[in-house]
C-alpha positions as CSV (number, residue, x, y, z in Angstrom):
1,X,30.5,-52.5,-13.8
2,X,26.9,-51.8,-12.9
3,X,24.6,-55.3,-12.6
4,X,21.5,-54.2,-14.5
5,X,18.2,-56.0,-15.2
6,X,15.0,-55.3,-17.4
7,X,11.8,-56.1,-16.0
8,X,9.3,-56.2,-18.6
9,X,10.0,-57.9,-21.8
10,X,7.8,-56.4,-24.2
11,X,8.7,-53.9,-27.2
12,X,9.9,-51.3,-25.5
13,X,12.4,-53.3,-23.4
14,X,13.8,-54.4,-26.4
15,X,15.2,-50.8,-26.9
16,X,16.4,-50.7,-23.5
17,X,18.0,-53.9,-24.5
18,X,19.6,-52.9,-27.6
19,X,21.0,-49.6,-25.8
20,X,22.5,-51.7,-23.3
21,X,24.2,-54.2,-25.4
22,X,26.1,-51.6,-26.5
23,X,27.8,-50.5,-23.4
24,X,31.0,-52.1,-22.2
25,X,30.5,-50.1,-18.3
26,X,27.1,-52.3,-17.7
27,X,26.4,-56.3,-17.4
28,X,22.9,-57.2,-18.4
29,X,22.5,-60.0,-15.8
30,X,18.6,-60.9,-16.0
31,X,15.3,-59.8,-17.0
32,X,11.8,-60.6,-16.1
33,X,8.5,-60.7,-17.2
34,X,5.2,-62.4,-15.9
35,X,5.2,-64.6,-19.2
36,X,8.6,-66.8,-18.9
37,X,8.9,-67.4,-22.7
38,X,8.9,-63.7,-23.2
39,X,11.9,-63.2,-20.5
40,X,13.7,-66.0,-22.2
41,X,13.3,-64.5,-25.8
42,X,14.7,-61.6,-24.4
43,X,18.0,-62.8,-22.5
44,X,18.8,-65.0,-25.7
45,X,18.8,-61.8,-27.4
46,X,20.6,-59.4,-25.4
47,X,22.2,-62.0,-22.4
48,X,21.1,-62.5,-18.6
49,X,19.3,-65.1,-16.8
50,X,15.1,-65.0,-17.5
51,X,12.9,-64.9,-14.7
52,X,9.0,-65.0,-14.2
53,X,9.1,-63.3,-10.7
54,X,10.4,-59.8,-10.2
55,X,11.2,-60.3,-6.6
56,X,13.2,-63.5,-7.1
57,X,14.9,-61.7,-9.5
58,X,16.0,-59.0,-6.9
59,X,16.8,-61.4,-4.7
60,X,18.7,-63.6,-6.6
61,X,20.7,-61.4,-8.8
62,X,20.9,-58.2,-6.6
63,X,21.1,-55.7,-9.6
64,X,22.3,-52.4,-9.0
65,X,20.0,-50.8,-11.4
66,X,16.3,-52.2,-13.0
67,X,14.8,-50.9,-16.0
68,X,11.2,-50.8,-15.8
69,X,9.3,-51.8,-19.1
70,X,6.3,-53.1,-17.5
71,X,2.4,-52.3,-17.4
72,X,1.8,-48.4,-16.2
73,X,0.1,-49.7,-12.8
74,X,3.4,-51.7,-12.0
75,X,5.5,-48.8,-12.4
76,X,5.1,-47.3,-9.0
77,X,4.9,-50.5,-6.7
78,X,8.1,-52.4,-8.5
79,X,10.2,-48.7,-8.0
80,X,9.3,-48.5,-4.9
81,X,10.2,-52.1,-3.8
82,X,13.8,-51.7,-5.7
83,X,14.5,-48.5,-4.3
84,X,13.6,-49.6,-0.9
85,X,16.6,-52.3,-1.7
86,X,18.9,-49.5,-2.8
87,X,18.6,-50.2,-6.6
88,X,18.6,-47.2,-8.7
89,X,15.3,-47.5,-11.1
90,X,14.8,-46.1,-14.5
91,X,11.1,-46.2,-15.8
92,X,9.3,-46.0,-18.7
93,X,6.5,-43.6,-18.6
94,X,4.4,-43.0,-16.5
95,X,5.8,-42.2,-13.3
96,X,2.5,-43.0,-11.7
97,X,-1.3,-43.4,-13.1
98,X,-3.1,-41.9,-9.8
99,X,-2.4,-39.1,-7.6
100,X,-2.2,-41.5,-4.5
101,X,0.7,-43.4,-6.7
102,X,2.6,-40.6,-7.3
103,X,2.5,-39.6,-3.9
104,X,4.2,-43.1,-2.9
105,X,6.6,-42.8,-5.3
106,X,7.9,-39.8,-4.0
107,X,8.1,-41.0,-0.4
108,X,10.2,-43.7,-2.0
109,X,12.3,-41.5,-3.6
110,X,12.8,-39.6,-0.4
111,X,13.6,-42.4,1.7
112,X,16.0,-44.3,-0.5
113,X,20.1,-43.8,-1.3
114,X,19.4,-44.8,-5.0
115,X,18.5,-42.8,-8.0
116,X,15.1,-42.6,-9.8
117,X,14.8,-41.1,-13.4
118,X,12.0,-41.6,-16.1
119,X,12.1,-42.4,-19.6
120,X,11.1,-39.0,-21.6
121,X,13.5,-39.8,-24.3
122,X,12.2,-36.9,-26.6
123,X,14.1,-34.2,-24.4
124,X,16.9,-35.6,-25.7
125,X,16.0,-35.4,-29.5
126,X,18.6,-32.9,-31.6
127,X,15.7,-31.0,-32.6
128,X,14.5,-30.8,-28.8
129,X,17.9,-29.9,-27.4
130,X,18.3,-27.0,-30.4
131,X,14.7,-25.5,-30.1
132,X,15.5,-25.2,-25.7
133,X,18.9,-23.9,-26.4
134,X,17.1,-21.3,-28.7
135,X,14.4,-20.3,-26.0
136,X,16.8,-20.2,-23.4
137,X,19.6,-17.8,-25.0
138,X,17.0,-15.4,-25.9
139,X,17.5,-15.9,-29.4
140,X,13.5,-16.3,-29.9
141,X,12.4,-13.7,-27.9
142,X,9.6,-14.2,-25.2
143,X,7.1,-17.1,-25.9
144,X,3.7,-16.3,-26.8
145,X,1.9,-19.3,-27.9
146,X,2.2,-23.0,-28.4
147,X,0.3,-25.5,-30.4
148,X,0.8,-29.3,-30.6
149,X,-0.7,-32.0,-32.6
150,X,-0.3,-36.3,-32.1
151,X,-2.5,-38.2,-34.5
152,X,-1.1,-41.7,-34.3
153,X,-3.1,-45.0,-35.4
154,X,-3.8,-48.0,-32.4
155,X,-6.3,-50.8,-33.6
156,X,-8.5,-52.9,-31.7
157,X,-5.8,-55.8,-31.6
158,X,-3.1,-53.3,-30.1
159,X,-5.4,-53.2,-27.1
160,X,-7.0,-56.8,-26.9
161,X,-3.6,-58.8,-27.6
162,X,-2.1,-56.5,-24.7
163,X,-3.8,-58.2,-21.8
164,X,-3.7,-54.5,-20.0
165,X,-3.9,-51.6,-22.4
166,X,-7.3,-50.0,-22.7
167,X,-8.1,-50.6,-19.1
168,X,-8.0,-47.6,-16.2
169,X,-6.7,-50.4,-13.7
170,X,-3.5,-50.9,-15.5
171,X,-3.2,-48.4,-18.1
172,X,-4.3,-45.7,-16.2
173,X,-5.5,-43.8,-19.5
174,X,-5.3,-43.6,-23.4
175,X,-3.9,-41.6,-25.5
176,X,-2.8,-38.8,-22.9
177,X,-1.5,-41.3,-20.7
178,X,0.5,-43.6,-22.9
179,X,1.3,-41.6,-26.3
180,X,0.9,-37.8,-26.0
181,X,2.2,-37.5,-22.7
182,X,5.3,-37.3,-24.2
183,X,4.6,-34.3,-26.2
184,X,2.7,-32.7,-23.2
185,X,5.9,-33.3,-21.1
186,X,7.9,-31.1,-24.0
187,X,5.3,-28.1,-24.1
188,X,6.4,-27.9,-20.6
189,X,10.3,-28.7,-20.8
190,X,10.4,-26.1,-23.6
191,X,7.5,-23.5,-22.7
192,X,7.9,-23.5,-18.9
193,X,5.7,-23.9,-15.8
194,X,1.8,-24.6,-17.0
195,X,-0.4,-22.5,-14.6
196,X,-3.9,-24.8,-16.0
197,X,-5.1,-27.0,-17.9
198,X,-9.0,-27.3,-19.5
199,X,-9.9,-29.7,-22.0
200,X,-11.6,-33.1,-23.4
201,X,-11.4,-36.5,-23.5
202,X,-13.5,-38.8,-25.6
203,X,-13.4,-42.3,-27.0
204,X,-14.5,-41.6,-30.5
205,X,-12.7,-44.5,-32.2
206,X,-13.0,-47.8,-29.8
207,X,-16.1,-47.2,-27.8
208,X,-16.9,-50.5,-26.4
209,X,-13.4,-52.0,-26.8
210,X,-11.3,-50.0,-24.3
211,X,-12.4,-48.1,-21.1
212,X,-9.8,-45.1,-21.8
213,X,-9.7,-41.9,-24.0
214,X,-8.5,-42.2,-27.7
215,X,-9.1,-38.5,-28.3
216,X,-8.2,-35.2,-26.3
217,X,-7.8,-31.8,-26.7
218,X,-7.0,-29.2,-24.2
219,X,-6.3,-25.6,-23.5
220,X,-3.0,-24.3,-21.4
221,X,-2.3,-21.4,-19.6
222,X,1.4,-21.1,-18.7
223,X,2.4,-19.1,-15.9
224,X,4.5,-16.4,-18.2
225,X,1.3,-15.5,-19.6
226,X,1.5,-17.6,-22.9
227,X,-1.1,-19.6,-23.9
228,X,-1.2,-23.4,-25.6
229,X,-3.2,-25.6,-27.5
230,X,-2.9,-29.5,-27.8
231,X,-4.7,-32.0,-29.8
232,X,-4.0,-35.9,-29.8
233,X,-5.7,-39.0,-31.0
234,X,-4.9,-42.7,-31.5
235,X,-7.7,-42.8,-34.5
236,X,-5.4,-41.7,-37.7
237,X,-5.0,-43.7,-40.3
238,X,-0.8,-43.4,-39.7
239,X,1.6,-42.8,-37.3
240,X,2.3,-38.9,-38.5
241,X,5.3,-37.0,-37.2
242,X,4.6,-35.0,-34.0
243,X,3.9,-31.2,-34.7
244,X,5.2,-28.7,-32.0
245,X,4.9,-25.1,-32.4
246,X,6.4,-22.3,-30.7
247,X,5.4,-18.8,-31.4
248,X,7.8,-16.2,-29.8
249,X,8.6,-12.6,-30.3
250,X,11.2,-12.8,-32.6
251,X,10.7,-16.0,-34.5
252,X,8.6,-19.4,-34.7
253,X,10.2,-22.5,-34.0
254,X,8.6,-25.5,-35.5
255,X,9.3,-29.2,-34.5
256,X,8.1,-31.3,-37.3
257,X,9.1,-35.3,-36.0
258,X,12.7,-35.2,-36.2
259,X,13.3,-31.9,-37.9
260,X,13.3,-28.2,-36.5
261,X,12.4,-25.1,-38.7
262,X,12.9,-21.6,-37.9
263,X,10.2,-18.9,-39.1
264,X,11.0,-15.5,-39.3
265,X,8.5,-13.1,-41.6
266,X,8.6,-15.0,-44.8
267,X,12.1,-16.6,-44.7
268,X,11.8,-20.5,-43.2
269,X,15.2,-22.1,-42.1
270,X,16.0,-25.9,-41.4
271,X,17.9,-26.0,-38.3
272,X,18.2,-29.6,-37.7
273,X,17.2,-32.8,-39.6
274,X,16.3,-36.3,-38.3
275,X,19.4,-38.6,-38.7
276,X,17.0,-41.8,-39.4
277,X,18.4,-43.6,-36.7
278,X,16.8,-44.9,-33.6
279,X,16.6,-48.1,-31.6
280,X,12.9,-48.2,-31.9
281,X,10.2,-46.7,-34.0
282,X,10.8,-43.4,-35.7
283,X,7.9,-41.8,-33.7
284,X,9.0,-42.7,-30.2
285,X,12.0,-40.2,-30.7
286,X,15.7,-40.5,-31.3
287,X,16.6,-40.1,-27.8
288,X,16.7,-43.3,-25.5
289,X,20.2,-43.8,-26.0
290,X,21.4,-40.3,-24.9
291,X,18.9,-40.6,-22.0
292,X,20.4,-44.0,-21.0
293,X,23.6,-42.9,-21.2
294,X,22.6,-39.5,-18.7
295,X,20.9,-41.8,-16.5
296,X,24.3,-44.0,-15.8
297,X,26.5,-40.9,-16.1
298,X,24.8,-39.6,-12.8
299,X,25.3,-42.7,-10.9
300,X,29.0,-42.0,-10.9
301,X,30.7,-40.3,-8.0
302,X,30.2,-36.3,-7.8
303,X,28.4,-36.5,-10.8
304,X,24.7,-34.5,-11.2
305,X,21.5,-36.0,-10.5
306,X,19.8,-37.4,-13.4
307,X,17.8,-34.3,-14.8
308,X,14.5,-36.4,-15.1
309,X,13.6,-37.4,-11.8
310,X,10.7,-37.6,-9.9
311,X,10.0,-33.8,-9.4
312,X,10.7,-33.1,-12.9
313,X,8.7,-36.2,-14.3
314,X,5.7,-35.2,-11.9
315,X,4.5,-32.3,-13.5
316,X,3.0,-33.5,-16.5
317,X,1.5,-36.7,-14.6
318,X,-0.1,-33.7,-12.5
319,X,-1.7,-32.4,-15.3
320,X,-3.1,-35.5,-16.7
321,X,-4.8,-36.3,-13.2
322,X,-6.2,-32.9,-13.5
323,X,-7.5,-33.1,-16.9
324,X,-8.9,-36.8,-16.1
325,X,-10.8,-35.5,-13.3
326,X,-12.4,-32.3,-14.9
327,X,-13.8,-35.2,-17.3
328,X,-15.2,-37.2,-14.6
329,X,-12.2,-39.6,-13.9
330,X,-12.9,-41.0,-10.1
331,X,-9.6,-42.1,-8.4
332,X,-10.9,-43.1,-5.5
333,X,-12.9,-45.6,-7.5
334,X,-10.0,-47.0,-9.6
335,X,-8.8,-50.4,-8.4
336,X,-5.6,-50.0,-9.6
337,X,-3.8,-53.1,-10.2
338,X,-0.3,-53.5,-8.5
339,X,0.4,-57.6,-8.6
340,X,4.2,-57.6,-9.0
341,X,4.0,-61.3,-9.7
342,X,1.7,-64.1,-10.7
343,X,0.0,-62.2,-13.5
344,X,-0.3,-63.2,-16.9
345,X,-0.1,-59.8,-18.4
346,X,1.8,-59.4,-21.6
347,X,4.7,-56.8,-20.5
């Protein structure tokens, strides 16, 4: 039975806790958060011993697996430390928030016998798996174009009350890094390798409140010759379902939230519909349980590696780094906050 710990006890950790609590092959031994009361509340709900220190948890509990649900800047230093101990790591996105962090993470993964994975849970949504099957089978024909829209709502309080969101040193970016990274990942996962990205970022919604972008648009060029257009904002009034459309030679596939539509000529067919069951917020996607299951299956002897390891997760981060750099973000000047213990940030 795997001994498991959750690091960071905020809202996304609750999703992990709900999934872990349903598994009989795991033992949730501990949770850590820089705010002790938050760790205590998490353990009261899901079990385990609460800690305020990440390194103390590793030393005392010696878990087999950790789930990283911390602020973005801590993903790499905490993952690297756990991997050094031979502990498997399942990290929330993003894998890293700077190119140097990504390089350090790659080295940590290469140097460790443990497995590393990233939570791009939307790859496991039924509508995504069905769309990918049609694309890979050739039923849809060659891809010609992709478009995606992410229009969500994030208030001033969302940033100011967290203690870390909205900052370059801890969040690393705004709507691209925190929200729309899932959709960009799907644009690549479904559409194939992306050769280049051009676009613009802006702080239209909360200037003077956050250091990062709340709005972004981009043009993507695929290696296949297809093109993609992308728009994301957190300035909308509601968290609308994500729209992702793939125009192919034989049909158009349209993912609208949890639903997948197929359009051929004047005929539109619903291929999959949402179940309405998700351990977290509906717009986060329904795939966390399936992703976590895939991760633990990959830890069993003679199993295939987890399908979203460092090399599968890195390309979307590299796309973001490219777009940010083209919009004036100088990574050499960002002082990333990598203090893993002692901070009073809300995980």
